[in-house]
Biopython code that builds the backbone (N, CA, C, O; Angstrom):
import numpy as np
from Bio.PDB.StructureBuilder import StructureBuilder

atoms = [
    (1, "MET", "N", (-9.096, -53.010, 26.255)),
    (1, "MET", "CA", (-8.972, -51.581, 26.156)),
    (1, "MET", "C", (-7.500, -51.235, 25.967)),
    (1, "MET", "O", (-6.655, -51.658, 26.757)),
    (2, "GLY", "N", (-7.199, -50.493, 24.956)),
    (2, "GLY", "CA", (-5.826, -50.130, 24.653)),
    (2, "GLY", "C", (-5.526, -48.686, 25.003)),
    (2, "GLY", "O", (-6.351, -47.967, 25.566)),
    (3, "THR", "N", (-4.332, -48.296, 24.653)),
    (3, "THR", "CA", (-3.867, -46.945, 24.944)),
    (3, "THR", "C", (-2.788, -46.545, 23.950)),
    (3, "THR", "O", (-2.213, -47.397, 23.272)),
    (4, "MET", "N", (-2.517, -45.256, 23.866)),
    (4, "MET", "CA", (-1.399, -44.784, 23.053)),
    (4, "MET", "C", (-0.130, -44.932, 23.881)),
    (4, "MET", "O", (-0.109, -44.594, 25.065)),
    (5, "VAL", "N", (0.921, -45.435, 23.259)),
    (5, "VAL", "CA", (2.191, -45.632, 23.949)),
    (5, "VAL", "C", (3.304, -44.937, 23.176)),
    (5, "VAL", "O", (3.214, -44.756, 21.962)),
    (6, "THR", "N", (4.342, -44.555, 23.887)),
    (6, "THR", "CA", (5.522, -43.963, 23.266)),
    (6, "THR", "C", (6.577, -45.041, 23.138)),
    (6, "THR", "O", (6.864, -45.756, 24.099)),
    (7, "ARG", "N", (7.149, -45.157, 21.966)),
    (7, "ARG", "CA", (8.199, -46.138, 21.698)),
    (7, "ARG", "C", (9.342, -45.428, 20.988)),
    (7, "ARG", "O", (9.195, -44.302, 20.513)),
    (8, "TYR", "N", (10.477, -46.102, 20.925)),
    (8, "TYR", "CA", (11.669, -45.567, 20.275)),
    (8, "TYR", "C", (12.199, -46.609, 19.307)),
    (8, "TYR", "O", (12.089, -47.810, 19.556)),
    (9, "ARG", "N", (12.778, -46.146, 18.195)),
    (9, "ARG", "CA", (13.403, -47.050, 17.238)),
    (9, "ARG", "C", (14.716, -46.418, 16.789)),
    (9, "ARG", "O", (14.897, -45.203, 16.873)),
    (10, "VAL", "N", (15.623, -47.257, 16.313)),
    (10, "VAL", "CA", (16.922, -46.806, 15.834)),
    (10, "VAL", "C", (16.864, -46.745, 14.315)),
    (10, "VAL", "O", (16.451, -47.704, 13.664)),
    (11, "GLU", "N", (17.284, -45.604, 13.748)),
    (11, "GLU", "CA", (17.312, -45.428, 12.293)),
    (11, "GLU", "C", (18.715, -45.063, 11.851)),
    (11, "GLU", "O", (19.445, -44.369, 12.559)),
    (12, "ASN", "N", (19.084, -45.542, 10.661)),
    (12, "ASN", "CA", (20.384, -45.156, 10.106)),
    (12, "ASN", "C", (20.215, -43.916, 9.228)),
    (12, "ASN", "O", (19.111, -43.389, 9.092)),
    (13, "ALA", "N", (21.317, -43.454, 8.632)),
    (13, "ALA", "CA", (21.296, -42.223, 7.835)),
    (13, "ALA", "C", (20.394, -42.323, 6.608)),
    (13, "ALA", "O", (19.953, -41.299, 6.085)),
    (14, "LYS", "N", (20.115, -43.531, 6.143)),
    (14, "LYS", "CA", (19.255, -43.731, 4.973)),
    (14, "LYS", "C", (17.782, -43.836, 5.347)),
    (14, "LYS", "O", (16.930, -43.972, 4.468)),
    (15, "GLY", "N", (17.470, -43.775, 6.645)),
    (15, "GLY", "CA", (16.090, -43.878, 7.091)),
    (15, "GLY", "C", (15.616, -45.297, 7.309)),
    (15, "GLY", "O", (14.430, -45.522, 7.550)),
    (16, "CYS", "N", (16.522, -46.259, 7.229)),
    (16, "CYS", "CA", (16.167, -47.654, 7.502)),
    (16, "CYS", "C", (16.155, -47.881, 9.011)),
    (16, "CYS", "O", (16.875, -47.205, 9.746)),
    (17, "VAL", "N", (15.350, -48.820, 9.471)),
    (17, "VAL", "CA", (15.195, -49.081, 10.899)),
    (17, "VAL", "C", (15.909, -50.364, 11.307)),
    (17, "VAL", "O", (16.019, -51.310, 10.528)),
    (18, "LEU", "N", (16.390, -50.372, 12.543)),
    (18, "LEU", "CA", (17.056, -51.543, 13.101)),
    (18, "LEU", "C", (16.016, -52.580, 13.499)),
    (18, "LEU", "O", (15.007, -52.243, 14.118)),
    (19, "THR", "N", (16.254, -53.841, 13.146)),
    (19, "THR", "CA", (15.346, -54.923, 13.506)),
    (19, "THR", "C", (15.839, -55.623, 14.767)),
    (19, "THR", "O", (16.955, -55.376, 15.224)),
    (20, "ASP", "N", (15.001, -56.499, 15.329)),
    (20, "ASP", "CA", (15.398, -57.306, 16.480)),
    (20, "ASP", "C", (16.573, -58.214, 16.148)),
    (20, "ASP", "O", (17.340, -58.591, 17.034)),
    (21, "GLU", "N", (16.716, -58.565, 14.876)),
    (21, "GLU", "CA", (17.798, -59.453, 14.445)),
    (21, "GLU", "C", (19.119, -58.714, 14.267)),
    (21, "GLU", "O", (20.150, -59.348, 14.041)),
    (22, "GLY", "N", (19.111, -57.388, 14.364)),
    (22, "GLY", "CA", (20.340, -56.615, 14.315)),
    (22, "GLY", "C", (20.748, -56.098, 12.953)),
    (22, "GLY", "O", (21.899, -55.700, 12.770)),
    (23, "PHE", "N", (19.834, -56.092, 11.984)),
    (23, "PHE", "CA", (20.147, -55.508, 10.680)),
    (23, "PHE", "C", (19.143, -54.399, 10.382)),
    (23, "PHE", "O", (18.110, -54.289, 11.044)),
    (24, "PHE", "N", (19.453, -53.582, 9.385)),
    (24, "PHE", "CA", (18.584, -52.462, 9.024)),
    (24, "PHE", "C", (17.719, -52.829, 7.826)),
    (24, "PHE", "O", (18.165, -53.523, 6.912)),
    (25, "THR", "N", (16.476, -52.355, 7.844)),
    (25, "THR", "CA", (15.527, -52.607, 6.770)),
    (25, "THR", "C", (14.683, -51.358, 6.541)),
    (25, "THR", "O", (14.549, -50.516, 7.428)),
    (26, "SER", "N", (14.122, -51.249, 5.354)),
    (26, "SER", "CA", (13.226, -50.126, 5.064)),
    (26, "SER", "C", (11.801, -50.404, 5.547)),
    (26, "SER", "O", (10.952, -49.512, 5.518)),
    (27, "GLU", "N", (11.537, -51.627, 5.986)),
    (27, "GLU", "CA", (10.203, -52.011, 6.473)),
    (27, "GLU", "C", (10.020, -51.570, 7.923)),
    (27, "GLU", "O", (10.495, -52.238, 8.841)),
    (28, "ARG", "N", (9.337, -50.453, 8.129)),
    (28, "ARG", "CA", (9.161, -49.916, 9.482)),
    (28, "ARG", "C", (8.427, -50.880, 10.420)),
    (28, "ARG", "O", (8.649, -50.848, 11.630)),
    (29, "ASP", "N", (7.566, -51.725, 9.880)),
    (29, "ASP", "CA", (6.846, -52.689, 10.718)),
    (29, "ASP", "C", (7.779, -53.711, 11.354)),
    (29, "ASP", "O", (7.413, -54.348, 12.342)),
    (30, "ASP", "N", (8.978, -53.877, 10.803)),
    (30, "ASP", "CA", (9.940, -54.843, 11.334)),
    (30, "ASP", "C", (10.906, -54.229, 12.341)),
    (30, "ASP", "O", (11.811, -54.913, 12.819)),
    (31, "ALA", "N", (10.731, -52.961, 12.666)),
    (31, "ALA", "CA", (11.660, -52.258, 13.561)),
    (31, "ALA", "C", (11.609, -52.822, 14.973)),
    (31, "ALA", "O", (10.543, -53.171, 15.482)),
    (32, "ALA", "N", (12.774, -52.905, 15.593)),
    (32, "ALA", "CA", (12.835, -53.216, 17.019)),
    (32, "ALA", "C", (12.272, -52.011, 17.761)),
    (32, "ALA", "O", (12.652, -50.874, 17.482)),
    (33, "GLU", "N", (11.374, -52.255, 18.698)),
    (33, "GLU", "CA", (10.768, -51.177, 19.467)),
    (33, "GLU", "C", (11.353, -51.172, 20.870)),
    (33, "GLU", "O", (11.438, -52.209, 21.528)),
    (34, "PHE", "N", (11.749, -50.000, 21.310)),
    (34, "PHE", "CA", (12.291, -49.833, 22.648)),
    (34, "PHE", "C", (11.296, -49.049, 23.485)),
    (34, "PHE", "O", (10.724, -48.067, 23.012)),
    (35, "THR", "N", (11.086, -49.472, 24.723)),
    (35, "THR", "CA", (10.242, -48.713, 25.641)),
    (35, "THR", "C", (11.066, -47.706, 26.416)),
    (35, "THR", "O", (10.519, -46.770, 26.999)),
    (36, "ASP", "N", (12.376, -47.891, 26.428)),
    (36, "ASP", "CA", (13.279, -47.044, 27.192)),
    (36, "ASP", "C", (14.195, -46.273, 26.242)),
    (36, "ASP", "O", (14.930, -46.878, 25.461)),
    (37, "GLU", "N", (14.153, -44.945, 26.306)),
    (37, "GLU", "CA", (14.950, -44.128, 25.396)),
    (37, "GLU", "C", (16.446, -44.353, 25.591)),
    (37, "GLU", "O", (17.198, -44.380, 24.617)),
    (38, "ASP", "N", (16.885, -44.513, 26.833)),
    (38, "ASP", "CA", (18.312, -44.738, 27.091)),
    (38, "ASP", "C", (18.798, -46.042, 26.463)),
    (38, "ASP", "O", (19.903, -46.099, 25.924)),
    (39, "ALA", "N", (17.979, -47.084, 26.533)),
    (39, "ALA", "CA", (18.350, -48.362, 25.912)),
    (39, "ALA", "C", (18.452, -48.210, 24.399)),
    (39, "ALA", "O", (19.332, -48.801, 23.774)),
    (40, "ALA", "N", (17.566, -47.430, 23.814)),
    (40, "ALA", "CA", (17.617, -47.195, 22.371)),
    (40, "ALA", "C", (18.890, -46.439, 21.997)),
    (40, "ALA", "O", (19.528, -46.756, 20.993)),
    (41, "HIS", "N", (19.261, -45.443, 22.799)),
    (41, "HIS", "CA", (20.495, -44.696, 22.533)),
    (41, "HIS", "C", (21.722, -45.591, 22.689)),
    (41, "HIS", "O", (22.678, -45.476, 21.922)),
    (42, "GLU", "N", (21.694, -46.468, 23.667)),
    (42, "GLU", "CA", (22.809, -47.404, 23.852)),
    (42, "GLU", "C", (22.963, -48.305, 22.630)),
    (42, "GLU", "O", (24.077, -48.536, 22.162)),
    (43, "GLU", "N", (21.853, -48.808, 22.120)),
    (43, "GLU", "CA", (21.888, -49.655, 20.922)),
    (43, "GLU", "C", (22.352, -48.855, 19.711)),
    (43, "GLU", "O", (23.146, -49.347, 18.909)),
    (44, "ALA", "N", (21.861, -47.627, 19.573)),
    (44, "ALA", "CA", (22.225, -46.782, 18.431)),
    (44, "ALA", "C", (23.715, -46.455, 18.424)),
    (44, "ALA", "O", (24.303, -46.259, 17.360)),
    (45, "SER", "N", (24.324, -46.395, 19.598)),
    (45, "SER", "CA", (25.750, -46.055, 19.674)),
    (45, "SER", "C", (26.631, -47.098, 19.002)),
    (45, "SER", "O", (27.792, -46.823, 18.697)),
    (46, "SER", "N", (26.097, -48.284, 18.770)),
    (46, "SER", "CA", (26.838, -49.350, 18.079)),
    (46, "SER", "C", (26.890, -49.138, 16.572)),
    (46, "SER", "O", (27.641, -49.819, 15.875)),
    (47, "PHE", "N", (26.098, -48.199, 16.067)),
    (47, "PHE", "CA", (25.992, -47.969, 14.628)),
    (47, "PHE", "C", (26.282, -46.499, 14.324)),
    (47, "PHE", "O", (25.418, -45.648, 14.536)),
    (48, "PRO", "N", (27.483, -46.186, 13.830)),
    (48, "PRO", "CA", (27.842, -44.791, 13.535)),
    (48, "PRO", "C", (26.802, -44.117, 12.631)),
    (48, "PRO", "O", (26.410, -44.665, 11.601)),
    (49, "GLY", "N", (26.370, -42.936, 13.033)),
    (49, "GLY", "CA", (25.401, -42.181, 12.248)),
    (49, "GLY", "C", (23.951, -42.520, 12.543)),
    (49, "GLY", "O", (23.050, -41.858, 12.029)),
    (50, "ALA", "N", (23.702, -43.545, 13.367)),
    (50, "ALA", "CA", (22.329, -43.929, 13.692)),
    (50, "ALA", "C", (21.733, -42.951, 14.694)),
    (50, "ALA", "O", (22.440, -42.384, 15.527)),
    (51, "THR", "N", (20.432, -42.764, 14.599)),
    (51, "THR", "CA", (19.715, -41.876, 15.509)),
    (51, "THR", "C", (18.565, -42.628, 16.159)),
    (51, "THR", "O", (18.148, -43.683, 15.681)),
    (52, "VAL", "N", (18.064, -42.078, 17.242)),
    (52, "VAL", "CA", (16.900, -42.643, 17.929)),
    (52, "VAL", "C", (15.701, -41.766, 17.599)),
    (52, "VAL", "O", (15.737, -40.548, 17.773)),
    (53, "GLU", "N", (14.650, -42.399, 17.124)),
    (53, "GLU", "CA", (13.421, -41.690, 16.761)),
    (53, "GLU", "C", (12.301, -42.115, 17.701)),
    (53, "GLU", "O", (12.117, -43.302, 17.970)),
    (54, "GLU", "N", (11.560, -41.135, 18.193)),
    (54, "GLU", "CA", (10.417, -41.398, 19.059)),
    (54, "GLU", "C", (9.159, -41.467, 18.205)),
    (54, "GLU", "O", (9.009, -40.697, 17.256)),
    (55, "PHE", "N", (8.259, -42.382, 18.534)),
    (55, "PHE", "CA", (6.972, -42.432, 17.848)),
    (55, "PHE", "C", (5.911, -42.912, 18.818)),
    (55, "PHE", "O", (6.219, -43.504, 19.852)),
    (56, "ARG", "N", (4.660, -42.653, 18.475)),
    (56, "ARG", "CA", (3.532, -43.101, 19.296)),
    (56, "ARG", "C", (2.663, -44.022, 18.459)),
    (56, "ARG", "O", (2.494, -43.826, 17.256)),
    (57, "ARG", "N", (2.117, -45.026, 19.121)),
    (57, "ARG", "CA", (1.218, -45.946, 18.439)),
    (57, "ARG", "C", (0.210, -46.486, 19.437)),
    (57, "ARG", "O", (0.385, -46.364, 20.650)),
    (58, "TYR", "N", (-0.845, -47.084, 18.907)),
    (58, "TYR", "CA", (-1.871, -47.709, 19.730)),
    (58, "TYR", "C", (-1.401, -49.094, 20.141)),
    (58, "TYR", "O", (-0.809, -49.814, 19.337)),
    (59, "SER", "N", (-1.659, -49.472, 21.385)),
    (59, "SER", "CA", (-1.271, -50.792, 21.865)),
    (59, "SER", "C", (-2.352, -51.357, 22.774)),
    (59, "SER", "O", (-2.833, -50.675, 23.679)),
    (60, "ASP", "N", (-2.731, -52.608, 22.525)),
    (60, "ASP", "CA", (-3.649, -53.303, 23.427)),
    (60, "ASP", "C", (-2.945, -53.694, 24.715)),
    (60, "ASP", "O", (-3.572, -53.769, 25.772)),
    (61, "PHE", "N", (-1.644, -53.945, 24.630)),
    (61, "PHE", "CA", (-0.857, -54.418, 25.763)),
    (61, "PHE", "C", (0.298, -53.450, 25.994)),
    (61, "PHE", "O", (1.448, -53.755, 25.678)),
    (62, "ALA", "N", (-0.014, -52.297, 26.540)),
    (62, "ALA", "CA", (0.969, -51.220, 26.651)),
    (62, "ALA", "C", (2.230, -51.618, 27.393)),
    (62, "ALA", "O", (3.314, -51.146, 27.049)),
    (63, "ASP", "N", (2.125, -52.459, 28.386)),
    (63, "ASP", "CA", (3.298, -52.782, 29.187)),
    (63, "ASP", "C", (3.855, -54.175, 28.922)),
    (63, "ASP", "O", (4.670, -54.664, 29.704)),
    (64, "LEU", "N", (3.440, -54.819, 27.849)),
    (64, "LEU", "CA", (3.913, -56.175, 27.573)),
    (64, "LEU", "C", (5.053, -56.231, 26.571)),
    (64, "LEU", "O", (5.435, -57.319, 26.140)),
    (65, "ILE", "N", (5.602, -55.090, 26.193)),
    (65, "ILE", "CA", (6.761, -55.100, 25.301)),
    (65, "ILE", "C", (8.000, -54.908, 26.156)),
    (65, "ILE", "O", (8.098, -53.938, 26.908)),
    (66, "VAL", "N", (8.935, -55.822, 26.045)),
    (66, "VAL", "CA", (10.147, -55.731, 26.850)),
    (66, "VAL", "C", (11.142, -54.811, 26.181)),
    (66, "VAL", "O", (11.085, -54.603, 24.969)),
    (67, "ARG", "N", (12.045, -54.264, 26.955)),
    (67, "ARG", "CA", (13.030, -53.324, 26.436)),
    (67, "ARG", "C", (13.883, -53.986, 25.366)),
    (67, "ARG", "O", (14.510, -55.018, 25.602)),
    (68, "GLY", "N", (13.896, -53.375, 24.185)),
    (68, "GLY", "CA", (14.796, -53.811, 23.129)),
    (68, "GLY", "C", (14.281, -54.924, 22.247)),
    (68, "GLY", "O", (14.890, -55.213, 21.217)),
    (69, "ALA", "N", (13.189, -55.555, 22.610)),
    (69, "ALA", "CA", (12.695, -56.652, 21.779)),
    (69, "ALA", "C", (11.195, -56.798, 21.982)),
    (69, "ALA", "O", (10.663, -56.474, 23.044)),
    (70, "ARG", "N", (10.542, -57.277, 20.976)),
    (70, "ARG", "CA", (9.118, -57.532, 21.100)),
    (70, "ARG", "C", (8.901, -58.926, 21.671)),
    (70, "ARG", "O", (9.660, -59.851, 21.379)),
    (71, "LEU", "N", (7.868, -59.070, 22.479)),
    (71, "LEU", "CA", (7.494, -60.396, 22.951)),
    (71, "LEU", "C", (6.864, -61.159, 21.799)),
    (71, "LEU", "O", (6.156, -60.575, 20.979)),
    (72, "ASP", "N", (7.113, -62.450, 21.732)),
    (72, "ASP", "CA", (6.406, -63.200, 20.704)),
    (72, "ASP", "C", (4.962, -63.410, 21.153)),
    (72, "ASP", "O", (4.630, -63.175, 22.315)),
    (73, "HIS", "N", (4.127, -63.839, 20.258)),
    (73, "HIS", "CA", (2.692, -63.968, 20.501)),
    (73, "HIS", "C", (2.400, -64.837, 21.722)),
    (73, "HIS", "O", (1.577, -64.467, 22.559)),
    (74, "ARG", "N", (3.054, -65.972, 21.832)),
    (74, "ARG", "CA", (2.813, -66.900, 22.944)),
    (74, "ARG", "C", (3.210, -66.266, 24.279)),
    (74, "ARG", "O", (2.487, -66.391, 25.267)),
    (75, "GLU", "N", (4.350, -65.590, 24.306)),
    (75, "GLU", "CA", (4.791, -64.927, 25.538)),
    (75, "GLU", "C", (3.795, -63.854, 25.960)),
    (75, "GLU", "O", (3.499, -63.713, 27.146)),
    (76, "ALA", "N", (3.281, -63.103, 24.999)),
    (76, "ALA", "CA", (2.325, -62.042, 25.308)),
    (76, "ALA", "C", (1.053, -62.620, 25.914)),
    (76, "ALA", "O", (0.521, -62.069, 26.878)),
    (77, "ILE", "N", (0.565, -63.713, 25.364)),
    (77, "ILE", "CA", (-0.640, -64.359, 25.897)),
    (77, "ILE", "C", (-0.385, -64.887, 27.302)),
    (77, "ILE", "O", (-1.206, -64.690, 28.197)),
    (78, "ASP", "N", (0.747, -65.556, 27.502)),
    (78, "ASP", "CA", (1.084, -66.086, 28.826)),
    (78, "ASP", "C", (1.189, -64.964, 29.857)),
    (78, "ASP", "O", (0.687, -65.092, 30.974)),
    (79, "GLU", "N", (1.841, -63.871, 29.481)),
    (79, "GLU", "CA", (1.994, -62.736, 30.393)),
    (79, "GLU", "C", (0.642, -62.108, 30.701)),
    (79, "GLU", "O", (0.370, -61.760, 31.850)),
    (80, "PHE", "N", (-0.202, -61.961, 29.694)),
    (80, "PHE", "CA", (-1.541, -61.409, 29.909)),
    (80, "PHE", "C", (-2.327, -62.286, 30.879)),
    (80, "PHE", "O", (-2.950, -61.778, 31.811)),
    (81, "ASN", "N", (-2.299, -63.590, 30.665)),
    (81, "ASN", "CA", (-3.027, -64.515, 31.536)),
    (81, "ASN", "C", (-2.481, -64.498, 32.959)),
    (81, "ASN", "O", (-3.247, -64.582, 33.919)),
    (82, "ARG", "N", (-1.169, -64.391, 33.098)),
    (82, "ARG", "CA", (-0.558, -64.348, 34.423)),
    (82, "ARG", "C", (-1.034, -63.106, 35.179)),
    (82, "ARG", "O", (-1.358, -63.183, 36.364)),
    (83, "ARG", "N", (-1.076, -61.976, 34.496)),
    (83, "ARG", "CA", (-1.491, -60.732, 35.146)),
    (83, "ARG", "C", (-2.989, -60.704, 35.430)),
    (83, "ARG", "O", (-3.435, -60.057, 36.377)),
    (84, "ALA", "N", (-3.761, -61.404, 34.609)),
    (84, "ALA", "CA", (-5.213, -61.415, 34.780)),
    (84, "ALA", "C", (-5.636, -62.259, 35.982)),
    (84, "ALA", "O", (-6.764, -62.155, 36.464)),
    (85, "GLY", "N", (-4.725, -63.082, 36.449)),
    (85, "GLY", "CA", (-5.066, -63.803, 37.654)),
    (85, "GLY", "C", (-5.024, -65.256, 37.519)),
    (85, "GLY", "O", (-5.296, -65.974, 38.481)),
]
sb = StructureBuilder()
sb.init_structure("model")
sb.init_model(0)
sb.init_chain("A")
sb.init_seg("    ")
for serial, (resi, resn, name, xyz) in enumerate(atoms, 1):
    if name == "N":
        sb.init_residue(resn, " ", resi, " ")
    sb.init_atom(name, np.array(xyz, "f"), 0.0, 1.0, " ", f" {name:<3s}", serial, name[0])
structure = sb.get_structure()
C-alpha cells in the first residue's frame, strides 16, 4: 500500500534538475529527491540562481528515501525486510 509523498528537487535557471551525481540534466526522472526542504535549500545554495521546487508523487515506500539521495534497489529491499520483522 502506497501513499502520496512530498519531495523537493533543485532546479537551475534553465529548468534542469540536480542529480545525485551533482550535475544538472533535463531528465526529471534523474533528479535527486530531498525529503527535507532545508536540506534541499542548503544544496541549492551551492548553485547560484538555483531554486527548490516542491512536488508530490506516489510512493510504495514513503519513508525509505534518505535525505539528499535515493536508496538503491538493494538497500530499499533490505530496509523493507528489516522493518517488516
